[in-house]
N, C-alpha and C positions, 0 to 999 in steps of 0.2 A: 434453598436451590439448589436446580445442578446449569450447568453451565458447560456445552460440548465445541471447543476449539477444534474447527474441522483445516489441515494445512499446518501442522502446529511445527514442522521442519521447517517451514521458509521464513525467510526476514519476517515481513508482517504477521505469518501465523505463531513463531517463536517468541517476537517481541511482546504479544495480544499473550501469550501461554505465561511467562516470564512475572507482565504485567499483574496478571489477575493473580495468579498466584500468591505473589508477594502483598497483593493488595488486598484482596476480598475474602470475604466470609462464604461465598459460594465454593460447591466442590465444583471441582476443574476437571471434566472428563477431555484429554487427549492424543485419539486414539494414534499408534503407529497405525503404519499401511497394512502390517501384519497383523496389529487387533482389526482393523475394519478396512476392507476394500471397499472404497467410496464410489467405485464404476460397476460395481456388483449391488442392482435392485434387492435377492434375495438378504443379503448380508447388509446391509443399509438398514433394511424395514427391521430386522433381526433385535440390529441394534438397537434401533429409535423404540425397538417395543419391549425389550429390556430395561431400556436406561430413562425414556423417559425424559428428556431433559428440559429445562427449564426454556432456554435462550440456547440458539445453535450464533456463532459467529465460524461462517462459512469463511476461508481467504488458499483454500485449496484449487488449482489451477496447476493444467499442464498444457506446458509452453507450447509442445511439439503436434499437438493432436485437438483438433476444434472438438471432435467426435467425444472426448475424453471429459473433457472439460465441461462440456454442457452437459453427458450423463450425471457428473458429478455434483448436480446440481440439482439437475431431475431427478433423480432417487430420493430426491429430500421432497422436491416440493410431489411426487409421488405418494411420498409417504406423511403429509401434512396434518395430520390428526394424530401424530405420536408424539409433537410436541409444541409448545409456547410458540414465542418467536424464532422466526430467522433471520439475518443479520446477513447480507448477503455483500464480500466486499468487492465492488464494481470497478470500473476503471473511468478513469477520459478516454481513452481507448478508443469508449463508445462511440465517440463523436466521428469517428472517422479521422486519422492524419491528413486526407488530401480537402478537409473541411473545416478544417482546424480555425478558430476567430479569437478574438482575447475576447477574454473572462463567459466562456461558455454555459449558459445558463440548460437546464434541466431537457428541457422542450426540443431541445436544440437536436437530439439525439435522434428524431421518432424517425426521418429518412436520410440518415447520414448514411448508409448500407457499408459497415467494409465489407472490404474483397476478401481477406483472406486470416487466418491463422491466429494469432491473439484477440487480434479488433475483434474479426468473428465473430468467434468464441462468447466474449465479454458483451456483445453486442444484442447478441440470442439472449442468454443469460439475462441479461438488462429487461428485453423488451417483455421474456416469461413471466418475471419478477410483475410487471407490472397486469400482467393479465392474470393474473392468477387471483383466484373467489376468496382462496383467505386472508384477510388482512392484512395479518400481524408478520405478512414476509417483506423486505426493505432490505432497497439493494443501497450503499453508498458507493458513491464514486469517489473514487482516491485520485487525486495526480503524484506529483513527487513527495515519496514519504524515505527520506534519510535517516542513519541513527549507525551506531556502532558495530552492531552484525549485518550490515546492508554486502551485498558480492563486491566487495573492493575489487575484482579485477576489471568492471564493468561498470560500477559505478559511479558518477565527476567523480564526489567528495571526497570519500574512501579513497579513491585511486590514488588522488593527487597529494592528498596526506602521506598514503604509501609512497609515493613516489618519491616523497619530498624526503622521508625516512631511510630507502632508498637512495638517495643520495643523485636524483634525477630532478629536473625542472618541472615546473608546474605546467600543466599541456592542456590545451582543448582544441578543438577538433574546428568547431564553428561558436559565434557566438550566439545565445537563445536567452530569450526570458523564461522563464521555467517557476510552478507556481509549486516550489517546495514548502512540505512541515517536518519538524522532528519528531521523531518515532513514536518517544513521550506525548508530545503532545497529541501523537492521533490518538493513542490506548487511552488518554484522557477521554477525549471528544466519546470514545466510542461507547467505554465506561457510561458517559452521560447520557446517553441516546440508549443503553440498554434498559435502562430505570424511566424513560420516557414515557409518558404514556400518552396512546392514542395520536401518530404523529398522522399532518394531516394526506400526508404523501406517500408513497412509495417509494420514491427514489429523489438521492438527496445529494451534492454538492460534496465532498467531505474534502475541503482545501481551507485556504488561507485567502482568498483574492487577491494577494499581492507580490503580483512571480517577484522574481529576482534573477538580473541577469548574470550568465557563468562568470563572466568577467569580474562578477564584483566578489561571488562566494571564493572564486582564486583570488582576488585582493587580500581577503579576510582569512584565507589560507595563509599567504603569503605575511602577514602580518604576524598572525599569531602562532608563526614556527618560523618569525626572523628569517626570512629565506629574500636573498640578495640577490637572486638570478631572475631575471625579466621571466615575463609569465611569453606561453610559447602560444601562439594560436593559429592554427595548422592552414583553416580554408579562411576565406574571404569571403565577405557578407554572414548573411544572420539567419540565421532558421525561425519559422514560424513560430509564436509565440506560445506556449501549453500552461491555458491558464483556464482558471472556471469559477462561475460567480457561485459563493458558499450563503447567496442573503437568504435562500431559502431555509436553509438549514437551523441556520442561529436567529434569525425571528420566530423560530421554535425552540429551541431548546437555549437560547441566552450566548449573547456574546462570550468569546473568549479570547482570552491572554496569550497568544502564541511566544515562546522560546523565539530568543533572537537568534538568529543567524552567527554573531561573535560566540555567543554563548554556548551553543549545541555543537561547534565546531571544535570549541575550547576543550568538550568535555572530548570527542570524538579523536583529539590531538594526542589529551592526555591518555587513553583505549590505547590504540595503536602502538607509542613510545614504549606502552609496557608491551604488547603483546610483540614488539622488534623484539626487548629483552626475554621474552622465556621461550621465540623460536623464528625463524628461518622463512616456515610458513606466507609471510607476505610481501618477502622483498619482488620488487617489480625492476624485469630489467626492461632494459632501452628499447625502445620500438622504433 
């Protein structure tokens, strides 16, 4: 079997690439932008015609262009006869941040209508997948995913680990409950879904359904790294909870035991401690 991973240089895509290369017997295709221009219809058509992948994991996105993000999916939807199954990695952003509620179910997105940017592109892509005639095209909506190779300059957990290693206090802008899962768990669930036969729906929330407060994650980091200083919360109040209901997914593929945040964060701390010995690229200056 052939597995094509799109967006293999990003956090999610590279995590999937590394996971499947190490765990799977499938032939893994992970073309670079030079090898495959996802915004070029003819390029996509010819690549699919030549390689005929059995499964496509679509993790590609262009944050600054709605048009390109949508086109990168449309070029594959329009060539749906040249692959077996396509799994698009959508986002809870499809629900529209202005209309978030706790533990959102898949149907909530039907009339969410995000206004612009990343949210709009994900909404359009999710809607088109639902409408597409080919049954074997699915949208797995991700919420919070964290792991060692995330963008440490702007992601809460890795940023604070690096802050501590840089001699700075743990900091957060405002309290919030967030549905986080560890990247290895994400990869395992996607692997299960790849080989699950005849899903009943085209759209599924892929999340824990058990949101955690930023302050609780901060306390785990503080304890794991033996930090004595107080956690800094810059602003009062609390942002709207960002969480999904994954019941639809796990009712079909079976329950999943998620990695405890304590275990995942301990692994991340060890990862970044090693990086700080090897390079100064992860040092954070006080903001």
